N, C-alpha and C positions, 0 to 999 in steps of 0.2 A: 328503877332500871330504865324506864322510858326516857328520861332526860338524857341518859348516856347514849341511848340509841339515836335520839335526835341529834345529839352532838356529832356522833359518828356519821350520820346521814348528811349533816351540814358540811362536815369535813370532806366527805366524798364528793358532794355536790360542788363544793368550792374547788376541789382538785380538778373535777371535770371541766369546770369553767376555765381554770388556768390552762389545762391541756387543750381545750378548744381554742382558747386565745392563741396558744403557741402554734396550733395547727393552722389557725387563720393567718398567723404571721408567715408560716411556711409557704402556704399557697399564695401569699401576697407576691412571692417571686414571680408566680405565673399569672395570677389574676389580681391586678392591682386594686380592683374594686372590692375584693374580698367577699363578694356576695355569694358566689356559687362555683363549684367545680364542674358543673354540668357544661358540656360544650355548647357554644352558641354559634349561630351563623355568622361567619366572618368574611364571606366573599361577596355579599350582596352589594351590587352597584360599585364594586371596586374597579380600578383601571384594568382594562383587559385588551389584549392584542391577539393577533392571529397571523398565521402564515399567509392565509388568503381568505376572502369572504365573498359570498354571492351578494349581489345588490339587494338591499333591504333585509339582509339576514346577517348583520354584523355580529361579532362575538358578544357585544353588550347584551344581546337578546338571550344569551345562555345564562346570564347571571342576574337577570332582572326579577327573578322570583315568579315569573309568569310562564307556566309550562306551555301556553299556547303560542308563544313566540319562540324562535330558535335561531341558532347560528348554523349557517350552511357554508360548505367549502368543498371545492373539488379536490379529490385525491391526486389528480393530475399525473404527470409523467413520473413524479417522485413516488407515487403509490402510497402516499400518506399526507396528512396535514395536521396542524396543531392549533390550539388556542391556549392562552396563558393568562392567569389572573395574578395581579400584583396586590398582595394583601397590605402593602404600604408599610409594614413593619414585620418583624420576626414574630411568628406565632407558633404555639404548640397546636398541632393538628391531630384530632382524634377520630374524625369521621369525614368521609367524602361521599356525596350522593351525585350520581350522574344518570340522566335520562336522555335517551336518544329519541328519534322519530319512531312512533309506535303504530304498527298496523297489524300486529299479531303474527307476522311471518318473517319480516326482515330482521337480520341480526348484524351486529357490529363487533369488530375487534378493536381494542384500544389499550393503551397503558398510560399511567400517570406518573409524573416525576416531580421532584421538588428541588428547590435550591435556596440558599440563603443569600448568595451574592450574584446570581444569574450567570455564573461561570462554572461552578462545580455542581453537578446535578446527580441525584440519586433516585432510584426507583421507589415508588410508594405502593402502587397497585397495578394489577394486570387483569384484563378481561379478554381471554383468547378462545373461549368456547363458542358454540353456535346457538346458545339460547336466544330466542327471539327477544327483541326489546319489549319491555312491559311498562305499563302505566306507572308502577311503583318505582321503576328504574333500578339501578344497581347501587347497593350500599356497601361501603368498605369501612371496617373498623381498623384504624391505623394508629401508628405511634410515630410521629415525625415532628421535626422543627424546621420551618421554612418560611420564607417571605413570598417566594414565587412558586406557583403550582401550575403545571402544564399538563395537558392531556393530548396525546397523539392518537389520532384515529388512523388505523392501518388497513382496515377492510370493511366493506359494506356489501352485504349479499345481494342487494337489489340493484345498485348502480355504483358509479365511481364518485360518490359524494359522501361527505360527512355531515351529520346533523346532530346537534346537541340542544335539547330544549330546556334542560335544567342542569346546571353545574353548581353544586353547593359544597362549600368547605366549612367544616365545623371545628371549633377549637377555642383557644383563648390567646390574647396577645401576651407576648413574653416581654416583661419589663426590660428596658434597654440595659439596665444595670446587670441583670442576669446574663445577658448575652455578652456584654463587654467584659464582665468579670470571670467568665467561664475559662477555666484552665483546661486546655485540651491536650490529649496525648498525641504524639507523633507516631506514625507507622514507619518504623525503621526498616522492616523487612516483612514481606508477605510472599511466600513461595509454596507452591504445591509440589508433590513428589514426582510428577511425570510431565512430559511435554504434551502428551495427548492421552485421552481416556476413551475407552470403549464401554459398551453396555456391560454392567455387572462389576466393573472395577471400582474399588473404593478410592476416594480422594482424601489424601492426607495433607493437612495444612500446617505449616510452620510460620509463626509470626513473632515479631519483636516490636514491643511498644516502649516508647521513651517519654518520660516526663521532662519537658524542656525548662520547666520552672526552676528557679534557684531557691525559692522560698516556700512553695506551696505543694503539699502532697495532693495527689489526685486519686479519688476513689470512684470506681465504676460500680454501679448497682447491677449492671448487666452489659455484656458484650455479645452482640449478635452478628452473624455473617449472613449477608444476603447474596444469593446466587441469581443473577438476572441474565437471561439470554439476550444478546445484544442485537439480534435480528429476528425477523419473522420466521416461525411463530414465537411470540414472546412468552417467556416463562419466568416466574418469580417464586423463589423459595426463601424462607427465613429460618436460620438455624441458630439457636442459643449455644454459645461456646464457653462462656465465662461469666461468673457472678462474684460480687464481693471482692473485687481486685483493688488493692491500694498500691500506688506507685509513688515512691518517695521522690523528693526533688532531685533532678539530675539522674535518676535511676532508670535503667532499662530492664524490662522483663521479657523473657522469651518463652513461648509456649508452643507445643505441638498438639494438634488435634488428629489423632491417628486415623480416624474414620469420620471425616466431616460429612461425607455424602457418598453414597454408592449410586453410580449412574444407572438409572432405570432402563429396562429394555426398550421402552418406547420413547426415550428421550431423544429429541431430534438433534442431528449433528449440527455443530456450529460453535461459535465462541460465546462464553458465558463470563460476564463480569463478576468479580468478587468485590463486594462492598462491605465495609465494616460499619456497624451502627454502635456507637458508644452511648450508653445510657448512664449519665453521671448521677452521683447521689444528690447533687443539687437539683436534679430534675431536668437539666439541660440534655439535649440529644444532638449528637453530631454524627453525620454520615459522610463517608468518603469512599471513592473508588480506590481499590488497592492493586488489583491484578486481574488477569483473565486466565481461564482454562479453555482448552479446546476438546470438544467431544467429537469423535470421528466414527464413521460407520464402517470403515475398512478400506475404502477406495481413495480417500483424500490424499493429496500429496502435500508434504510439509517441507520438502526440499527438492530442488530440481534433480533430474536424473539423466545421464547420458549412457546409453547402452551400446553394445557392439554386436552386430549380427553378421553372419557370413552367408553369402549367396553365390553358389557356383565358384567358390574360392575368393570372392571379392568381399572385403570388409565394408560394412555400412554402419556409420554412427547415427544414432537416433536420440534426439532431445525430447524429453517428456517434462513439461512444465517450464516456467521461466519465459523470458521474452528475448529482447535483442542482446542484452549483455550475456546471458547464458548461451544464446545462439552463437555468439562470438567464440565461446569456449569450444562448442561443438565444431565450428568451422576451423578452429586451430587444430583440433584432432584430425580433421579431414586433411589438412595440410601436412601435419607431422606424420600421418599414416599413409600419405600418398594414395588417398582413396576418395570417398564421397560421403555426403551426409544429406539428410532431408532438412526441411525447415523445422517442424516440430509435429508431434502428434496433435491432431485436431479434435477439439471438444465438440460435442453436439451443438454448441452455440456458434461454432465456426472459427473460434480463435484457439489459442493455446489453453491447456488445462491450468486452472489456478493452482498456485502453491500457497497454501494457507499458513497464516502466521502462527508461530509459537514464540515463547519468550526468547529462546536462543536462535531464532531464525537466522540472524546475520552471521553468527559464529558457525552455524551448521552449513550455511551456503559457502562461506569462505573455505571451510575445511573440505567440503565436497569437491570444490574446484581443485585444490591442491592434491587431494587424494586421487582424483581422477587422472590428472596428468602423471603423477608418480606411478600409478598402477599400469597405465597404458604405455608409458615411454621411459620408465626407469626413474628411480629416486635421485640418481646423481648424473643423469645424462646432461652433458654441458649444453647450454643455450647461450649463444653469444649475446642475443638481444631478446628482451621481453617487452611486450606492449602492455601498459596499464591504461585501460580505456573504459569509457562508457560503451554502450552497445551501438553507437553510431555505425550505420551499416558499412561505410567504407573500411572499417577496421579489419574486416575479414580479408580484404584484398591486400592490405598492408601486411597483415600476418602472413599471407601467402608469399608475397614477394620478398619479405625479410626473413622468412622461415622462423618466425617468432611467435611463441604462444602468447595468448591474451589472458591477463588477469583482470577481471572486471573491477571497475571503480564502484559498482553499484549492483544491487540485486532486487528483483521484483517480488513483492509479497502481496498476497490477497488477504483482505480483512474487511470488517464491517464498520469499524469506528476509529475515530482519532484516539480514543482511550487505549485500544490495543496497540496502536502505533507508538504511543507514548511509552507503554510498558516495554515494548521491544527495544526502543531507543535507550531507555533507562538501563535496561539489562546490558545492552551492548556497550554503552559508555562506561558503566560500572565495571565491566570486565575488560577494559583496555582497548576497546575499538571505538575511537572517536568517529561519530557519524551524525548525520541529520537526514531528513526525509522530505520528499514531496509526495503528496497524496492527491489522487484524482480518480478518474475512471478511464476504462478502455472499452470502446464500443464492441470490440471482439470478445470481451469478457464480461457480459452483463451479469447482474445479480451479485456483484461483489465490487467493493472499492479496491483499488490497487495503489501501491506506494513504491517508489524507488527509494531503497535504503542506500544512502550515499556515504561513502567513506571519506573522512577528512584527514586520514593519515594511513600509514602503512601498517596493517595488522601483523601480529607476530608470525602468523602462518605464512604470509607473503615474504617476510624477511627470511625465514628459514628456507623457503623455496628458492629465493634468489641466490642465497649463499650456497645451498646444496648443489644447485645447477650452474654455479660459477658464472653467473650473468655479469657481463661487463658493460652493457649498454641498455638503457631503458628509454622507451618512447612513451611519454604521457600524451593521451589523445582524447579529444572531445570538442564539442562546439563551445566556444567561450561565451561570455556574457554580452558580446556585441552581435552574435549571429542570429538573434531572434528565435523564431520557432514558437513552440508552446511554452512561453516563458512568463506569462502573466500570473502572479501569485499574490496571496495574502498570508502573512505569517500568523500562526497561532500564538497569541500573546498570553501574558499572565505573570504571576509572581516569579521573579528570577529570570525572566526572558529578556535578553538584550534587544531593544527595538531596532537596532541597526546591525548590519553585518550578518554573518552566518556562523553560529557556534554549535558545539556538540549538543545534541538534543533538540535542536530547532526543528520545527515542522512547518511546512508550507502547503497551503491548499492551492491547487493549480486550476486555473480557468482556461481550459483548452480552446474554448470558443469566445474568448474575450468577454466573459461574464454576461453573455446574453441570457435572456430568460430561460431558454432551452438548456443552456450550459448549467445554470444554477439549479434547474429542476433535476438534471441528470446527476449533479453532485449530491443533492439531497436524497435522491433515490438510492445511491450506492453508499454514501457516507451517512450512516444512520444518525449520528449525533452531530452532524455539521451545524445544525441550527443552534446547538448548545455551546459550540466552541467559541471562545472569545478571539476574534480576529482583529488584526490591525485595521484601522479605519480606511486607509487608502491602499490600493493595490500597488505593486512594484514589479519591475522586470528583473528576473533572476537570470536564468539561462534555460535553454530547452530542457524540459523535465526528463526526457528520455536520453537525449544525446549530449546534454550539456554538462559543463563543469563550471565551478566558480573558482576564483583566484585562490581562495583559502585552501581548496583541495590541492591545487598544483603546488602551492607553497609548502603545505604539510607533507605531501609525498616527497618532494624534492629534499626537504630537511631530513626526513626519516631515511631516505635512500642513502644520503651522504653519511649519516651518523651510524647506520646499522648494517650496511651491506658493502660488498666489494665493487659495487657499480662505479665505473669510471666516468661515464658520460650520460647526461640526462638532457632530453629535449622535450619541448611541448609542441605538439603538432595540432593546428586548428585551421579554420578557414577565415579568410579576411572578409568574405561575403557569406550569405546564407547558404549558397550552393558550392562554396569553395571546397569543403570537405567531400561533397558528393562528386566533384570533378576529379579529386585526387586519385581514385583507383585507375582512371583512364591513363593518367600520366605515370603512375607507379608501375602498371603492367607494361607500358611501352618502354619505360626505363629498364625494367627487368629484362624485356626482350632484347633491348639494345645491348645490355651488359652481357647477355648470353646469346648473342646473335648467331654465333657459329652452331650452337646446339639447335636453336629454333629454326634455322634455315637449312638443316641437314637434308630434309626431304621435301622442300618446297618453299613457298613464300613465308617470310617471318610472320606476317599478319595475314590471317585468312578470313577473319570475320569479326563482327561486333555482337556482343551479347547485351540485350536490353534486360537489365536485372532490377526487378522491383523490390521494394521493401516488403518482406524479408525473404528473398529467394535468390540464392546465388550458389555457384559451384566453382569457387576460385581455382582449385587445383585442376579440375577437369577443363575449365575454360582456357587456362594456360597450356594445358596438354594438347588441346586442339588449335592453339594459336589464335584465340579470340581475345579481343580487347573489350573490357566491360564499360557500359554506360549505366551507372547506378542512378536510379530515379525513385522518387516518391510518388505513389499513385495519385495523391491529391493535386499534383501539378498538372497543368494543362498539356494537351498533346502538342500544342504550338511550342510550349517551353521545352518539352522533352525531345521532340523530333526536330522541329525547325531550328531552334536555337542551340540546343546542347549537342544533339547528334550531328546535325547537318553543318554546324559551324564549329563548336568546340572540339568534338571528337575528330571531325574531318581535318581540322587544322593541326591537331596534335599528331595524328598519324602522318600527315605530310611532313611535319617538322622532324620526326624521328626516322621515318622511312619514306623519303620523297618519291621513290619509284613505285610505291603502292598506289594503284588506281582505286579510289574509294568506292566507285560504282561497281567494282568487281567483287567487293567483299560480301560475304554472307551476313545477313542480319537475323540473328536468332531472337525471336520474341519469347524469352524464357519466362512464361507466366503460367499461372494455375488458377483454379477456382478461388483459393484462399490467398492469392498473391498476384494481383495485376491482370487476371483474366478478363475482367470487365472492360478493360481499355484495349485489348488486343486487336479487335477488329478495326477500331479507330486508328490505331497505330499502322495497321496494314495499309489502309487507304492513304494515310499521310506519306508513308514510305514510297509507295508507288508514284505518288505525285512528285516526289523528289528524284525519281529515276533510280531508286534503290529497290531493285526487283528480285534480288536473290534472298527471299524471305524464308526462314525456317520456322515451321509451326509445330505445335503439339496439341494435345487435348487440354483445352483451357477449362474444361468442366471437371477435371480431376484435381484433387487436392495434392499439394506437394507434401506427401506423407508416405513413409515407407510401410506399405502393406502389400506384400507380394501376392497375398491371397485374393486381392480384389482386381487383378487384371494387369498389373505392371504398366499402368498408364501415367503415373506420376513422373516428373522430370528425373528424379533420382533413380527411379526404377528403369527408365529408358537408358540412362547412362550405364547402369550396372549390366543390363542386357547387352549393350554394345561392347563394353569392355570384356565381358565373359566370352564373347564370340571373337574378339580380335586381339587380346593381349593377356598378360598375366600380372599379378601383383608384383612379382619380382622385376618384371620389365618396367613397370611404372616407377618403382622405387629406384631402379638403376638410372632411368632417365632423369628423375628428379635429383639424384645424387650428383649429376654432372652440372647442375645449375648453381651458379654463385648467387647468394642472396644479396638483396640491396642492403646498403649500410646507411648509417645516419648521414654520412657525407652525400650519398645519393639522394636522400630526402632533401637535403639543402640545395642540391642541384635542381631538383624539381621545383623548389620554391623560387629559385632564380628564373627558371623558364616560365613558370606559371605563377604570377604574383598574387593570385587569389588564395594561395596556400601559404601559411606561415609556419616556419620551423624555428623555434626560439630556444637557445641553450638555457638551461636552468642551473 
């Protein structure tokens, strides 16, 4: 029997040899040398780059295998810095070791990302606790495939610098054939069940995957979802959702995970990226960003809001969230309601409160506008004219003089990353709202990036509004591509992006300070993934990011208006010079006064004063009620430009042309400024006005914000107006007075353009 046993043993041994050989062939896909599946150091002395470095502490010293040398870099204005290793080919990564500067007390926060193509990045590891840096460093057991590995340092407890003395990546090279032959699934859909989530709420995820191959089935050994907080403090979770899935050629599969994740009570508010990690049965791993979710604490705004208050019988409209475009809607309500409104509620940072992005942000903003008008002024109230415009400040005065509500061409969203912006745009365009976006920062809104979501055509909600309200005339308005301003941009490029023109889904990064070092630092501070975004090589001039329009927008709106509404006449109003549009309100109000001279002159001179109205503080209805002509100015312009050239020359000449009997020196000059709008230049304006012999100066408390808060002392300009009206008139009297005034027409705008050639009115 012994020989039989030996034969059996030899058979088993031979079988094991064959199986071992087969296993060796299998791992050959990953490890061409076939020697070992133990991870090896793959980052030693590989090419390395960094956002910045201190002298003699370049990033090469982080990967040289010597813990005594180190990379050092300032966190700078951006509050973060990074270094990146190029593994020179695609690798399977199993482990990462990182060691900071060690003194037993200091600690660092950082996160690590990877990429195959240096364009699409995914999270690998996060260190966000306050454990002091130790000699042994931090070790992460990971599962990823990447060529590029980057570490972002976001906090250092001792000072504003980053230090890495050892950065080691372990794994194995992936044979080129394995990468080239990998058949990957497409993400057709990824959607969560809510716009926002609060602590304790479960997240349900529905996704659809498609096999684009015509010939090859694709099998996943596992599908994981990574949840990565896109801003500080950084958080990374990995959740298995599927295993053993086979998708046939051309097939799509749809799955729902009813409870992917329940929001913990201590989870910080913010946006969280949803990444899919595909682990294929071939051993290949592919990771992609799919969508984002927003966790809120309860006070965050996700759509702008306009409320109405009543004080001693006077209605007051108040904007909460948004910026110039949303402000124009509020000022339209002021005009239609024959009343007053403030600028906006002021955040502790000094600017408007952020409106944070959700997937349907653009749709909700559009619907909010239409619903607000319909609720306040009736669903079928006829409007002869509607203005479709950016938030360029002069539009509020054109709205007043034409008695025309404003529908915004764009809306402002706050977010942390270009990834979120892409998701919002994809959702909007997929749901019939052609749009693109410009992303940058606003100094009055620190700790967040902001983007103007810009419409390329007429959304369905606007079409219905125009038809329900029997609109016959539309004024398209904004600064065109020749007006300058904050117009220097670089397009986010990539697969499927047209390098020329502006198409739905396009994204531009705006360089407000002409790409200076400070400008770039501020962009990196607010746009957390800016350094990962593939940008076109050279910058271009688009149009002013807040007040500007591009030709494709005008063409798209004109086409849709003609095809889908009863509008009979369309014009595009812009400036021929950078200040042409800012001068337009002066002429529009004077034309309005001339057209209604009998009403305005009933109890005294037609023109009684000039209002100096800064960005963004104006009261168009009130100003016409007290017979004041506006001078709209931007605080960044010099006193010489605003007072010497524009007030003392342009406004003086315009008043003389319309009303030659008015003596300019007799007019009151109202410096309508506040702490949050123009108050810093008020004293300088006063000195300049007196030097020009303009001595009838009206002042107010320049230390108060232009914000409706009656409980804080009624010092804001809006509050002073309401107190004055409450003591001297009634809402009924204001409405009756306004009812006697005939609005300007498009023909009147054309007349202004003939009088003042710096304004252009073009039929569309």
